[in-house]
C-alpha positions as CSV (number, residue, x, y, z in Angstrom):
1,X,24.9,200.9,100.6
2,X,21.7,201.1,98.6
3,X,21.6,204.9,98.9
4,X,25.2,205.0,97.6
5,X,24.2,203.0,94.5
6,X,21.4,205.4,93.9
7,X,23.8,208.4,94.0
8,X,26.1,206.5,91.6
9,X,23.3,205.7,89.2
10,X,23.7,201.9,89.5
11,X,20.0,201.3,89.2
12,X,19.9,197.4,89.2
13,X,22.1,197.1,92.2
14,X,20.3,200.0,94.0
15,X,16.9,198.4,93.4
16,X,18.1,195.0,94.7
17,X,19.9,196.4,97.8
18,X,17.1,198.8,98.8
19,X,14.6,196.0,98.5
20,X,16.7,193.8,100.8
21,X,17.1,196.7,103.3
22,X,13.4,197.4,103.4
23,X,12.6,193.7,103.8
24,X,15.1,193.1,106.6
25,X,14.6,196.3,108.6
26,X,11.9,197.1,111.2
27,X,8.7,198.5,109.6
28,X,8.7,201.7,111.7
29,X,7.1,204.9,110.6
30,X,10.3,207.0,110.4
31,X,11.6,209.5,107.8
32,X,14.6,207.2,107.2
33,X,12.4,204.4,106.1
34,X,10.3,206.7,103.9
35,X,13.5,207.8,102.2
36,X,14.3,204.2,101.7
37,X,11.1,203.6,99.9
38,X,11.7,206.7,97.8
39,X,15.3,205.6,96.9
40,X,13.9,202.2,95.9
41,X,11.3,204.0,93.8
42,X,13.9,206.2,92.0
43,X,15.9,203.1,91.1
44,X,12.7,201.3,89.8
45,X,11.7,204.4,87.8
46,X,15.1,204.4,86.0
47,X,14.6,200.7,85.3
48,X,11.2,201.4,83.6
49,X,9.1,199.8,86.4
50,X,6.9,202.9,86.8
51,X,3.9,201.3,88.6
52,X,6.1,199.8,91.3
53,X,8.1,203.0,91.6
54,X,4.9,205.1,92.1
55,X,3.6,202.6,94.6
56,X,6.9,202.9,96.6
57,X,6.5,206.7,96.5
58,X,2.9,206.5,97.7
59,X,3.9,204.3,100.6
60,X,6.5,206.9,101.6
61,X,4.1,209.8,101.5
62,X,1.5,207.9,103.5
63,X,3.8,208.3,106.5
64,X,2.6,210.5,109.4
65,X,6.1,212.1,109.4
66,X,6.6,213.6,105.9
67,X,9.5,215.9,106.8
68,X,11.6,218.1,104.5
69,X,14.2,215.5,103.6
70,X,11.4,213.1,102.6
71,X,9.9,215.7,100.3
72,X,13.2,216.5,98.7
73,X,13.7,212.8,97.8
74,X,10.0,212.6,96.8
75,X,10.7,215.4,94.4
76,X,13.5,213.5,92.8
77,X,11.2,210.4,92.4
78,X,8.5,212.7,90.9
79,X,10.9,214.1,88.4
80,X,12.2,210.6,87.4
81,X,8.7,209.4,86.9
82,X,7.4,212.4,84.9
83,X,10.5,212.3,82.6
84,X,9.9,208.5,82.0
85,X,6.2,208.8,81.1
86,X,4.0,211.5,82.5
87,X,0.9,209.9,80.9
88,X,0.9,206.7,83.1
89,X,-2.0,206.9,85.5
90,X,0.1,205.8,88.5
91,X,2.7,208.5,87.7
92,X,-0.1,211.2,87.5
93,X,-1.5,210.0,90.9
94,X,1.9,210.2,92.6
95,X,2.6,213.6,91.1
96,X,-0.7,215.0,92.5
97,X,0.0,213.4,95.9
98,X,3.5,214.8,96.0
99,X,2.3,218.4,95.2
100,X,-0.4,218.0,97.9
101,X,2.2,216.9,100.5
102,X,4.6,219.7,99.5
103,X,1.9,222.4,99.9
104,X,0.9,221.0,103.3
105,X,4.5,220.9,104.5
106,X,5.3,224.4,103.4
107,X,2.3,225.8,105.2
108,X,3.4,224.0,108.4
109,X,7.1,225.0,107.9
110,X,6.3,228.7,107.7
111,X,4.5,228.6,111.0
112,X,7.4,226.5,112.6
113,X,10.0,229.0,111.4
114,X,8.1,232.0,112.7
115,X,8.1,230.2,116.1
116,X,11.8,229.3,115.8
117,X,12.8,232.9,115.0
118,X,10.8,234.2,118.0
119,X,12.5,231.6,120.2
120,X,15.9,232.7,118.9
121,X,15.2,236.4,119.5
122,X,14.1,235.5,123.0
123,X,17.2,233.4,123.6
124,X,19.4,236.3,122.3
125,X,17.7,238.6,124.9
126,X,18.3,236.1,127.6
127,X,21.9,236.1,126.6
128,X,22.3,239.7,127.7
129,X,21.7,238.5,131.3
130,X,24.1,235.5,130.8
131,X,26.9,237.9,129.8
132,X,26.7,239.5,133.3
133,X,27.4,236.2,135.0
134,X,31.0,234.9,135.6
135,X,32.4,233.3,132.5
136,X,31.9,229.5,132.4
137,X,35.1,227.5,132.1
138,X,33.5,224.0,132.0
139,X,33.5,222.3,128.6
140,X,30.3,221.3,127.0
141,X,30.8,217.6,126.3
142,X,27.5,217.1,124.5
143,X,25.9,219.3,121.8
144,X,22.8,221.1,122.8
145,X,19.5,219.5,121.8
146,X,17.9,221.0,118.8
147,X,14.7,223.1,119.1
148,X,11.9,220.6,119.7
149,X,14.0,218.0,117.9
150,X,12.7,219.4,114.6
151,X,14.3,218.3,111.4
152,X,15.8,221.0,109.2
153,X,13.4,221.8,106.3
154,X,15.5,221.8,103.1
155,X,12.6,223.8,101.5
156,X,12.9,226.7,104.1
157,X,16.2,227.9,105.5
158,X,17.3,230.8,107.6
159,X,19.6,233.7,106.7
160,X,20.3,236.6,109.0
161,X,17.4,235.4,111.2
162,X,15.0,235.9,108.2
163,X,13.2,232.9,106.6
164,X,14.3,232.1,103.0
165,X,11.3,230.3,101.7
166,X,10.8,228.4,98.5
167,X,7.7,230.5,97.9
168,X,9.7,233.7,97.9
169,X,12.3,232.2,95.6
170,X,9.6,230.9,93.2
171,X,7.8,234.3,93.1
172,X,11.1,235.9,92.2
173,X,11.6,233.3,89.4
174,X,8.1,233.8,88.1
175,X,8.6,237.6,88.0
176,X,11.6,237.1,85.8
177,X,9.7,234.7,83.6
178,X,7.0,237.3,83.2
179,X,9.6,239.5,81.7
180,X,10.3,236.8,79.1
181,X,6.6,236.4,78.3
182,X,6.4,233.0,80.0
183,X,4.3,233.9,83.1
184,X,3.0,230.8,85.0
185,X,5.7,228.5,83.5
186,X,6.0,225.3,85.6
187,X,9.0,225.3,87.9
188,X,10.6,222.3,89.5
189,X,12.7,222.9,92.6
190,X,16.1,221.3,92.4
191,X,17.8,222.8,95.5
192,X,17.3,225.5,98.1
193,X,20.4,226.6,99.9
194,X,22.5,229.7,99.5
195,X,20.7,229.9,96.2
196,X,17.4,228.4,94.9
197,X,17.7,226.4,91.7
198,X,14.6,225.8,89.6
199,X,14.2,223.8,86.3
200,X,11.7,225.3,83.8
201,X,11.1,222.4,81.5
202,X,9.0,224.5,79.0
203,X,12.0,226.6,78.1
204,X,14.7,224.1,79.1
205,X,16.3,226.6,81.5
206,X,17.8,226.6,84.9
207,X,16.8,229.6,87.0
208,X,19.2,230.5,89.8
209,X,17.6,232.7,92.4
210,X,20.0,234.5,94.8
211,X,18.9,235.8,98.1
212,X,17.9,239.5,98.1
213,X,20.9,240.4,100.2
214,X,23.3,239.3,97.5
215,X,24.7,241.9,95.1
216,X,23.2,241.9,91.7
217,X,26.4,243.4,90.4
218,X,28.4,240.4,91.7
219,X,26.0,238.0,90.1
220,X,26.4,239.9,86.8
221,X,30.1,239.4,87.3
222,X,29.6,235.6,87.7
223,X,27.6,235.5,84.4
224,X,30.3,237.4,82.6
225,X,33.0,235.1,84.1
226,X,31.1,232.0,82.9
227,X,31.1,233.3,79.4
228,X,34.9,234.1,79.6
229,X,35.7,230.7,81.0
230,X,33.7,229.0,78.2
231,X,35.6,231.0,75.7
232,X,38.9,229.6,77.1
233,X,37.6,226.0,76.7
234,X,36.7,225.5,80.4
235,X,33.4,223.5,80.9
236,X,31.6,226.2,82.7
237,X,27.7,226.4,82.7
238,X,26.3,228.4,79.8
239,X,24.3,231.6,80.7
240,X,21.3,232.0,78.4
241,X,20.6,235.1,76.3
242,X,17.0,236.4,75.7
243,X,16.0,239.4,73.7
244,X,14.7,242.2,75.9
245,X,16.0,240.6,79.2
246,X,19.2,241.8,80.7
247,X,21.0,239.3,83.0
248,X,20.5,239.1,85.9
249,X,16.9,240.1,86.7
250,X,16.9,241.9,90.1
251,X,13.7,242.0,92.2
252,X,12.7,242.5,95.8
253,X,12.5,238.8,96.5
254,X,15.8,237.8,94.9
255,X,18.0,238.1,91.9
256,X,17.4,235.7,89.1
257,X,19.8,234.5,86.4
258,X,19.0,232.1,83.5
259,X,21.3,229.2,82.6
260,X,21.2,226.3,80.2
261,X,19.6,223.3,81.9
262,X,21.9,220.2,81.8
263,X,20.4,216.8,82.4
264,X,22.6,214.7,84.6
265,X,23.9,211.5,83.0
266,X,24.2,209.0,85.9
267,X,25.5,206.3,83.6
268,X,28.8,208.2,83.3
269,X,31.4,208.5,86.0
270,X,34.3,210.9,86.5
271,X,37.2,209.2,88.2
272,X,39.5,211.1,90.7
273,X,42.2,210.9,88.0
274,X,39.8,212.8,85.7
275,X,38.9,215.2,88.5
276,X,42.6,216.0,89.1
277,X,43.2,216.5,85.4
278,X,40.2,218.8,85.1
279,X,41.6,221.0,87.9
280,X,45.0,221.2,86.2
281,X,43.2,222.3,83.0
282,X,41.2,224.9,84.9
283,X,44.3,226.4,86.4
284,X,46.1,226.5,83.1
285,X,43.2,227.9,81.0
286,X,41.9,230.4,83.5
287,X,45.3,232.0,84.0
288,X,44.6,234.5,81.2
289,X,41.7,235.9,83.2
290,X,43.7,236.7,86.4
291,X,43.9,240.4,85.8
292,X,40.1,240.7,86.0
293,X,39.4,238.4,88.9
294,X,38.9,239.5,92.5
295,X,41.4,239.0,95.3
296,X,41.1,236.1,97.7
297,X,39.1,236.7,100.9
298,X,39.5,233.4,102.6
299,X,37.8,234.2,105.9
300,X,35.1,236.6,104.8
301,X,32.2,234.0,104.9
302,X,33.5,232.5,108.2
303,X,33.6,235.8,110.0
304,X,30.1,236.7,108.9
305,X,28.7,233.3,109.9
306,X,30.3,233.5,113.4
307,X,28.9,237.0,113.9
308,X,25.4,235.6,113.0
309,X,25.9,232.6,115.2
310,X,26.6,234.9,118.2
311,X,23.5,236.9,117.5
312,X,21.4,233.7,117.3
313,X,22.6,232.2,120.6
314,X,25.0,229.5,119.5
315,X,26.8,227.8,122.4
316,X,29.6,230.0,123.6
317,X,31.8,226.9,124.0
318,X,31.5,226.2,120.3
319,X,32.2,229.9,119.4
320,X,35.3,229.9,121.6
321,X,36.7,226.9,119.7
322,X,35.8,228.3,116.3
323,X,37.2,231.7,117.1
324,X,40.5,230.2,118.3
325,X,40.7,228.1,115.1
326,X,40.0,231.2,113.0
327,X,42.9,233.0,114.6
328,X,45.1,230.0,113.9
329,X,44.0,229.8,110.3
330,X,44.6,233.5,109.8
331,X,48.1,233.3,111.2
332,X,48.8,230.2,109.0
333,X,47.6,232.0,105.9
334,X,49.8,235.1,106.6
335,X,52.8,232.8,106.6
336,X,51.6,230.5,103.8
337,X,54.4,229.2,101.6
338,X,52.9,228.4,98.2
339,X,54.9,226.2,95.9
340,X,52.3,226.4,93.1
341,X,52.1,230.2,93.2
342,X,49.2,232.6,92.9
343,X,46.8,232.1,90.1
344,X,43.1,231.8,89.1
345,X,41.4,229.3,91.3
346,X,37.8,227.9,91.4
347,X,37.6,228.5,95.1
348,X,35.2,225.6,95.9
349,X,36.5,222.7,93.9
350,X,34.8,219.6,95.2
351,X,32.9,216.8,93.6
352,X,29.5,218.2,94.4
353,X,30.3,221.1,92.1
354,X,30.8,218.8,89.1
355,X,27.8,217.8,87.0
356,X,28.3,214.9,84.6
357,X,26.1,215.3,81.5
358,X,25.8,213.6,78.2
359,X,28.0,216.4,76.8
360,X,30.7,215.8,79.5
361,X,31.4,217.3,82.9
362,X,30.2,220.8,83.8
363,X,32.0,222.8,86.5
364,X,29.4,224.5,88.7
365,X,29.4,227.3,91.2
366,X,31.7,230.1,90.0
367,X,30.9,232.5,92.8
368,X,34.3,232.0,94.6
369,X,36.6,232.2,91.5
370,X,39.4,234.5,92.4
371,X,43.2,234.9,92.5
372,X,44.7,232.8,95.3
373,X,47.4,230.2,96.0
374,X,46.6,227.4,93.6
375,X,46.9,224.8,96.5
376,X,43.6,226.0,97.9
377,X,41.7,224.1,95.1
378,X,43.3,220.8,96.2
379,X,42.3,221.3,99.8
380,X,38.7,220.1,99.5
381,X,39.7,216.7,98.1
382,X,42.3,216.3,100.9
383,X,39.6,217.1,103.4
384,X,37.5,214.4,101.8
385,X,40.4,212.0,102.5
386,X,40.7,213.2,106.0
387,X,37.1,213.5,107.0
388,X,34.8,211.7,104.6
389,X,36.4,208.4,103.9
390,X,38.1,209.0,100.5
391,X,40.5,206.2,99.8
392,X,44.3,206.7,99.7
393,X,44.2,205.3,96.2
394,X,41.7,207.9,95.0
395,X,43.7,210.7,96.7
396,X,46.9,209.5,94.9
397,X,45.1,209.3,91.6
398,X,43.8,212.8,92.0
399,X,47.2,214.2,93.1
400,X,49.1,212.4,90.3
401,X,46.8,213.6,87.6
402,X,47.1,217.2,88.9
403,X,50.8,216.9,89.3
404,X,51.2,217.9,92.9
405,X,50.6,216.2,96.3
406,X,49.2,218.7,98.7
407,X,49.7,216.3,101.6
408,X,53.5,216.8,101.3
409,X,53.2,220.6,101.1
410,X,53.8,223.1,103.9
411,X,50.6,224.8,102.8
412,X,48.5,221.7,103.7
413,X,47.8,222.5,107.3
414,X,46.4,226.1,107.0
415,X,44.5,225.3,103.9
416,X,42.9,222.1,105.3
417,X,42.1,223.9,108.5
418,X,40.6,226.8,106.5
419,X,38.4,224.4,104.5
420,X,37.2,222.5,107.7
421,X,36.4,225.7,109.4
422,X,34.4,227.0,106.4
423,X,32.5,223.7,106.2
424,X,31.7,223.8,110.0
425,X,30.6,227.4,110.0
426,X,28.4,226.7,107.0
427,X,26.6,224.1,108.9
428,X,26.5,226.3,112.0
429,X,24.0,228.5,110.1
430,X,21.5,225.8,110.8
431,X,22.2,225.4,114.5
432,X,19.1,224.5,116.5
433,X,17.2,223.2,113.5
434,X,17.5,219.5,114.2
435,X,19.1,217.2,116.7
436,X,21.1,215.5,113.9
437,X,22.7,218.8,112.8
438,X,23.5,219.9,116.4
439,X,25.1,216.5,117.0
440,X,27.2,216.8,113.9
441,X,28.2,220.4,114.8
442,X,29.4,219.0,118.2
443,X,31.4,216.3,116.5
444,X,33.0,218.7,114.0
445,X,33.9,221.4,116.5
446,X,35.4,218.9,119.0
447,X,37.4,217.3,116.2
448,X,39.0,220.7,115.3
449,X,41.1,220.4,118.5
450,X,42.5,216.9,117.6
451,X,46.1,216.5,116.7
452,X,47.1,215.6,113.1
453,X,47.3,211.9,114.0
454,X,43.6,211.4,114.7
455,X,40.9,212.1,112.1
456,X,37.3,212.0,113.3
457,X,35.0,211.1,110.4
458,X,32.3,213.7,109.6
459,X,28.9,213.1,108.2
460,X,27.8,214.8,104.9
461,X,25.0,217.4,104.8
């Protein structure tokens, strides 16, 4: 509950609940408890109690198990403290301790990932022998244990069996900054996933670093699209313009684009009614751009991810279920009956892609904008109702504000199945990284075979 209050920005309640949780729980040296101290520290920092917040952070980083998820939360506390008052002695001390812990963790993570890649290559070679044996028909009831029980490092992820490191992304960002005459500018990591996001406070910019495998031409298209959407009154992020620098900046370690940095306003909240109204406005205003948008490729990412999973030795039982579901989804999409018709869609319209700022909401992640059945933008919220505990009241508020209830539509089943398959194969890219992720994959894949009257709850990642 305390973590939920942190995510909602209810700092007094978050501080009180986290204090109670820490006082009542066992004092074990676990990553979960360290994150609890950091959540408590974040709440205290926003309440102006900087010395207590820094002390909570120092206690978290004194753990012998400072894993990636702990460092990500420590980075959030560090940012909150520095933004509050960087001159306070306790804040400076915690900042130095955080940087030291991050450097040590990165050094270890690089060695761990080299070992993990070697293990996966070895496993793939062993799989050639397995293919010569009679096919197994027994169902795996329990997910495979993760490699050495290691936790996924959010600062280092895998793509096509190659490590995607924060260092690589940061070097790409610094190369682009040199082109602006801002070499050595401080960068603060916000997120590292399919893209790396850095905040450069000195120039108030957000640097989005795409993996080297991504097309610079496509990224340039996203920048152009953002400008077009803004011209139509859609709250898209603002690409920045610098003399002498053409967006994006393509380099061997990644392709960098520069965007306005928006500070999140946690005191403001967007209701599901507002969220549905925003989607309705997006569909109406973006319709003028349909002629220049790409066509919908609903299974492209899923096919690529399944091919990679086969190469990396994912359990064949899982791949069989996922392959069967992909066939079912493909058949359903071929016979899809759309009542809303084809139009410009966001392609990944969920709450995580909405940033609430002092200037209002900003709709993020425009990479999947295309022409598709408009119902597909309602599917992520219906999946949140089905898998992540969204209340019926919130679903009805969203649907009423948009003006259409996908739950009553013949398009609901194939689009919900498509979304769930995409979310599962997205997580499948991290198979073998942690026991927690492997268990969640087992849960999700098993639940894909349930009937429509039983909805297994999924955990968020």
